[in-house]
N, C-alpha and C positions, 0 to 999 in steps of 0.2 A: 504494500499500499504506499503510494506517494504522498508527502505532505507538503504543504505551502502555508506562509502566513496570509492572513485576511487583509486585503487592501482597504483603503479608504473607499467606501461605496461612491461617495461623491467624485472622487477623481476618476474611478473606473467608469462610472456613467457619463462623466463629462468627456472622457476620451472616446467613449462608445458613440456618444452624440455627435462629436465633432467629425468623427470618421464616417458615420452614416451621412452626415450633411454633404461631406466632400464627395463621397462616391455617388449619391443621388443627385448632386450638383452636375457631375459629369454625365449622368444618365439624362437628366432632364434639359440640359443645355442642348443635346441632340434632338430631343423632342420640340423644343421651340424652334430650332434651326429648321427642322423638317416641316413645321407648319408654316414658316415665314418664308424661306428662300432656297431649301435644298432642291424642291421640284425643277424650278427653271435653270438652275446651275448645273444639275447632274442628270436631268432627264429633260432636255430642251426640245426633243423632236416630239415629246407628247403634248396633248392638249393640256390646259391648266388643270382640268379635273383629273385626267390620267397622271399628270406629273405630280399632283399632290397625293393620289393614291400610291405611285411608285415610292415616293418619299417616305410615306407611312408604312409602307412594306418593309423598307431598310429599318424603320424603327421597330417594326414588329419582330424582326430577327433578333433583335436584343432580348426580347422576351422569350422566344423559342431557345436561345442559348442559356437562359437563366436556370431552367431545371437542370441542364447538363453541368453548369457551374456549381449547383447545389449538390450534385452527385460527386463531382470531383472534390470539392472542398469540405463536403459533409463527411466523405470518406477520411480525409486528413483530420478533420475536427473530431470524429469519433475514434480514430486511431492514435493521433499524435496530440490532440490537444485543440481546445478553441482558438488559443492566442495565435498560432502561426496562421489559422485561417484569416484573421483580422489584418495581419501584415500582407500576406500573399494577395488577397483580393483587392486590397486598397492600391497595391503596387500595380497589378494588372490593369484595373479600371483606369488608373491615372495615366498609364504609359500610353494606351490605346486612344484615350480621350485626346491627349496632346497630339497624337499622330493624325487625327481625323482633322485637326486644325492646319494641317499641311497637305492635305489631298488636293492635287490639282482638280480643276473642274472638267467637265466634258468638252468644253472647248478647246482645253489644252491637250489632253490625252485620250479623248475619245472614250470608248466604252469601259477601258480600264479604271476611269474614275468612278462610276457607280459600282463596279466590282471590288475596289479597294474599300469604298465607303462600307459596302456589305461585309466584308472580312472584318474590319476595325469593329463595325458594330456588333457582330457576333462576338469578338473578343471581349468587348466592353460588357455585353450581357453575362459572358462567362464569369467575369470577375464579380459582377453585382450579385450573380446567384450565390457566391459563397459569403457575401457581406452580412446579409441579414442574420444568417444562422450564427455566424461567429460573435457579432456585436451584441446581439439580444440575448443569446445563450450565456455569454460570459457574465453579462449583468444580471440575468435572472437567477443564475445558479449561484451567485454570491448574495443575492438579496434574501431577507428574512421572509418567511413563507406569509406572514400577514400583511406584508407591504410588497409583495412580488410584483403585483400589478403596476403600482406606482413606479418603482425602479426601473422595471422592464419597458415601461412606457417611454422613458426619456430618450433612448435611442430612436424611437419612434418619431420624435420630434425632428430628428435629423432630415428626413425626406422634405418636410416643410421648409426647414432652414435652407437646404440644398436648392429647393425650387425658387424660394426668394430671392437667394443669391444669384442663380442662373438668370432668372428673368429680370432681376434688378439691373444686372449689367446689360442684358440684351435691350431692356427699356431705355436705359441711359445712352446706349449706342443707337438706338433707332430713332431717338429724340434729338440727337447732336449731329448725326450724319445725314448726308443725303440718301436717297434710295440707291443711288448708284454707288456710293462710298459703302454703304452697308452690304450691298450684294458683292462689292469686289473684294473687300477684305474685313469689314466690320464684324460680320458674323463669326469669323475665325478667332477673334480675341478671346472669347470665354473659353474656347477649347485650350488655347495656350496657357490661359491662367490656371487651368486645371493642374498643370505641373507643379506650380508653386504651391497650390492648396493640398497636393497629394503629399508632398515633402512635409508640410505642417503635421498632416495627419500621421505619417509614418513616424515622426519624432514624438507626437503624443502617445502612441500605441507601443513604442519600443519598450516601455517600462512596465506594461501591465504583467500581472501574474496570472496563473493558469486558474480554471474554474476548480472549486473544491469537489464538485460533482465528478469531474473527470479524474481528478487526482485520488479519489477514494476509490475508483473502480479497481478490482482485483485483476481483471483481464478484460481490456478493450475487445470490441467485435472484430472478428477477422474480416469478415465481409458486410459492412453495415448495409449496404443497398439489398443484399441478398436477405438480410434478416428483416428488413423493413418490408419488402415485397411479401415475404412469407408469412410474417406475423402480423403486419400493420397496413396490408394493402388496401383493405376498405377504408380505414382511417384517413390514409393519404388522398384518397379519391373524394371523401366527404369533405375534408378541410380545404382540397383544392376548389371545389364546387362552392363551398361557403365563402371562400375569399374573392371568388371571380367578380361579384358585385363591387367590391371595394376598389379593385382595379379599373373596373367598367367607369364606376363614377369619376375616379381621379382623372383618368386620361380623356374621358369625355369633357370634363371641365377644362383640365389644362392644355390639351392638344387639339382635340377636334374643335372645340368651341373657338379656340383662338383662330384656327384656320377658317372656319365658318364665318366668324364675324368679320374678320378682315376682308376675305375674298368675296364673300356672298351678301354681307350686309353693308359693307362699305365702312364699317367702323375703324378708326385708325388703330394701328399696332398698339400705340401708346395707351389709348384708353381700354383696349382689350386687356392688356397686361396689367394695367392698373386695376381693373374690376377683378380679375382672377387673383392677383397678389393679395388684394384686400381681404377676400375670403380666405385664402390660405394662412393669413396672419392669424385671423380668429380661429381657424382651424388648429393651427399649431399651438396657440396659447391655451386652448381647452383640452388639449390631449391629456395632461395629469388628472383633470377633472373626471374625465371618462374612465382613466384608469382606476382611480380611487372608487368609482362607483362598481366597477367589476371586482375590486377587493371586498367591498362591503356587501354588495347583493349577489356577487356570482358572475363569472365571465358570459356565460350562456344567455342569461336574461337581458344583459346589455347588447350583446350582439343581435338577438332577436329583435329588440326594440329599434336599433339603428336599421337593420334590414327592412323591418315593416315600414319605416318611413321611407326608406328607398324606392319600396314597391310603388307608392302612392305619389312620389314627389318627381319622378322622372319626367313625365309628360309636362306637368306645369313648368318645370325647370327648362325644357326645349321651348315652351311658349314663351316664357319670360326672355329667354335669349333672342328669340326671333324679333322682339321688339326693337332691339339695337339701342335701349335707353339704358345708359349706364346703372342707375340705382335698380332698375328691375332686373338687369343681368346679374348685378352682385347679390341681390337677394335670392335669385334662382341658384347661384353657384353656392352660396353660403349655407343654405339648408342642405343641399346635396352633400357639401363636404362635412357638415356636422354629422349627418347620418354616417357618411364613411368613417369618421374618427370614432364614432361610439363603438364601431366593430374593431378597427385596427389599433386603436390604443390598448384594447383589452387582448387582442391576438399575441401582443408580445410575451405576455404571461401564459396564455390559454394554450398556445400550440406547444411549447417545450413542456407543459405539464401532461399533455396528452401521450407522451412517448417516454419511455424508460431511458435512463442516461446513457447506456451503451450505444443506442441508435438515434440519440435525440437530434444529433446534429444534422444528420441526413434526413431523417424522418420529417422534422419541423421544417427544414428548408426546402425540400422537395415538394411538400404539400403547399407551401407558401409561394413558390416559384411557379408550380403548375397552375396555380389561381391566376398568376400574372399572365401566362400563355391564354387561358381561357377569357379573361376579361380585359388585360392590358393590350396585348398584340392585337386582338380582333376589333376592338371598340372603334379606334380611329379609322381604320379600313371600312368596317361595316357601316359606321354613321356617315362617312363621306360618301359612300356608295348609295346608302338610304336617302340622303338628303338630295343626291342628284344635282341637276341644274335647274330645276324647276323654281317657280316661285312659292311663297307660301310658307306656313310653318312645317317643318319636316316631322310630321306626327310620327313617322315610321321610327324614327331615332329614339323619341320618348318611349315608344311601345317595346322597342327592342331592349333598352335599358331596364325597363319594368319588368321585362321577361327574365333578363338576367338576374334581377334582384329576387324575383319569385323562386328561381331555381336555387339560389344561395339560401334563401329562408328555409326551403325544405331540407337543404344539407345540415343547417344549424340546428333545426329541430331533431335530428337524427344524433348529434353529437352529445356526449354526456357533459356533466359539470365537473370542474376540477378545482375551483377555488377552496382553499382549506376551510374557510369560514363557512362557505355555503354548504359544503359537503358534510361538515360536522352538524350544521343545522338539520339537514335532511336525514342523518343517522339518528339524531335524537328524536325528531318526528316519527320515524319509522319504529 
C-alpha cells in the first residue's frame, strides 16, 4: 500500500480549476473560430451554409476523439495515477492548439489546410478527453465525503472561465480589428496565446500529489477498459445518455447560436458574444451553489430537476434567439445554461461515486466524453442543418434539443443515488 500526505484542498482545487480553464480555453477558441471564420478560410469552395457545416464537422472531430482520449488517459490514470493524466493531457492539448494558429489557409496550401486542421483538432480532443478525469478525480478523491460535491465542482468552473477567456479575446479582437484583419491574422492570436497559458498550467500542476484513493489500492486494474466494459457497460451507456443534454445545451448556446445570430440574423459578432458571455458568467458563478444542493439533497434529484427544465425550455430559447434582441437572447441563454449547470456541477462528484476506484478514471471519463459525442459533436451540425437557409423561427432546432433532453431525463431516472447523506437517509427510511 502506497502512502502520501494530504495536500491543501484549496491549492489542489485551484490548480485543477486553472488547468481545466486553460484546456477548455483551447477547446472553445476553436469552436468560436469555427462559428466565425474557419468556413470561408478553409472551405472556400463551399456555399456559406456548407462551409459552416464543414467547419462544425472539424469541430465535431474533437468530440469524437475525446472518448479515445479518455480510454488512453483513463488507462494511465487507473494504472499509474491521476496526476500524470493532468500533466500529459494539458501538454498535448496546449501544443496542438498552438499549432492550429500556424496552419496555412486553403488559399495557401489547398486541400492540405483542412486536413491539417482535422488532424490537430483530433489531437486536441484526445488531450481534452483525459483532462476531465484527471482534474475532477484528483479533487473529488481528496475531498471529504460530506462536501465532495462542492470541492469537485470547482474544476467544473474551469470550462466557464476558459470560455470567457477565449471569447473575451475574440470579442476584443473582433471589435478592434477590421473584418479583413480579423480574417487574415486576428483569429490566430488566441491559439498562439494558448502556449503561454499551457506553461502556466503545467507549472501549477507540477507540485500536485497523488490521490489517496489511488495510493490505497493494493493492485491497480491491469486492463481498466476491459473491466469497465465487462462490469459497468450499462452504467457507461446510461451516463453518456444522461450527459448528452448538457453538451447539447452548451454548444447550442455557445457555438451554433453564435453562427446563427451572426450569419442569419445579422447581429454583430460583438453583441452575440456579449450576450453569450454574460449568461456564462452567471452560470459559472452559480456552479458551487448547484453542487451544494447536490451535497444536501442528493446528486440525482438536482440532475433530474435541471434536465426537466431543459425539456421545456429549449423551444422558447430558440424563439427568443430568433428575435435578435440582446436582452431576450440573453434570457434564453441564461435559463438554458442554469439548467445545464444544475446537472454538470453535480456530475463532478456523481460520476466518480458511481465507479469503484480501480476503474474510476476510465469509467467516469469514458461515460462523460461519450456524452460529448452524442450532445456536443452533433448539435452544431444538426442545428445548422435543421435551421437551413429559410426565414422564420427554426422550431426544428428547439424540438431536437428538447428530444435530447427527454432522452437524458430517462437515463437519469435509471441511475442510482450516490451522495452519502442522501443514501444514508434512504437507508434509515427503509
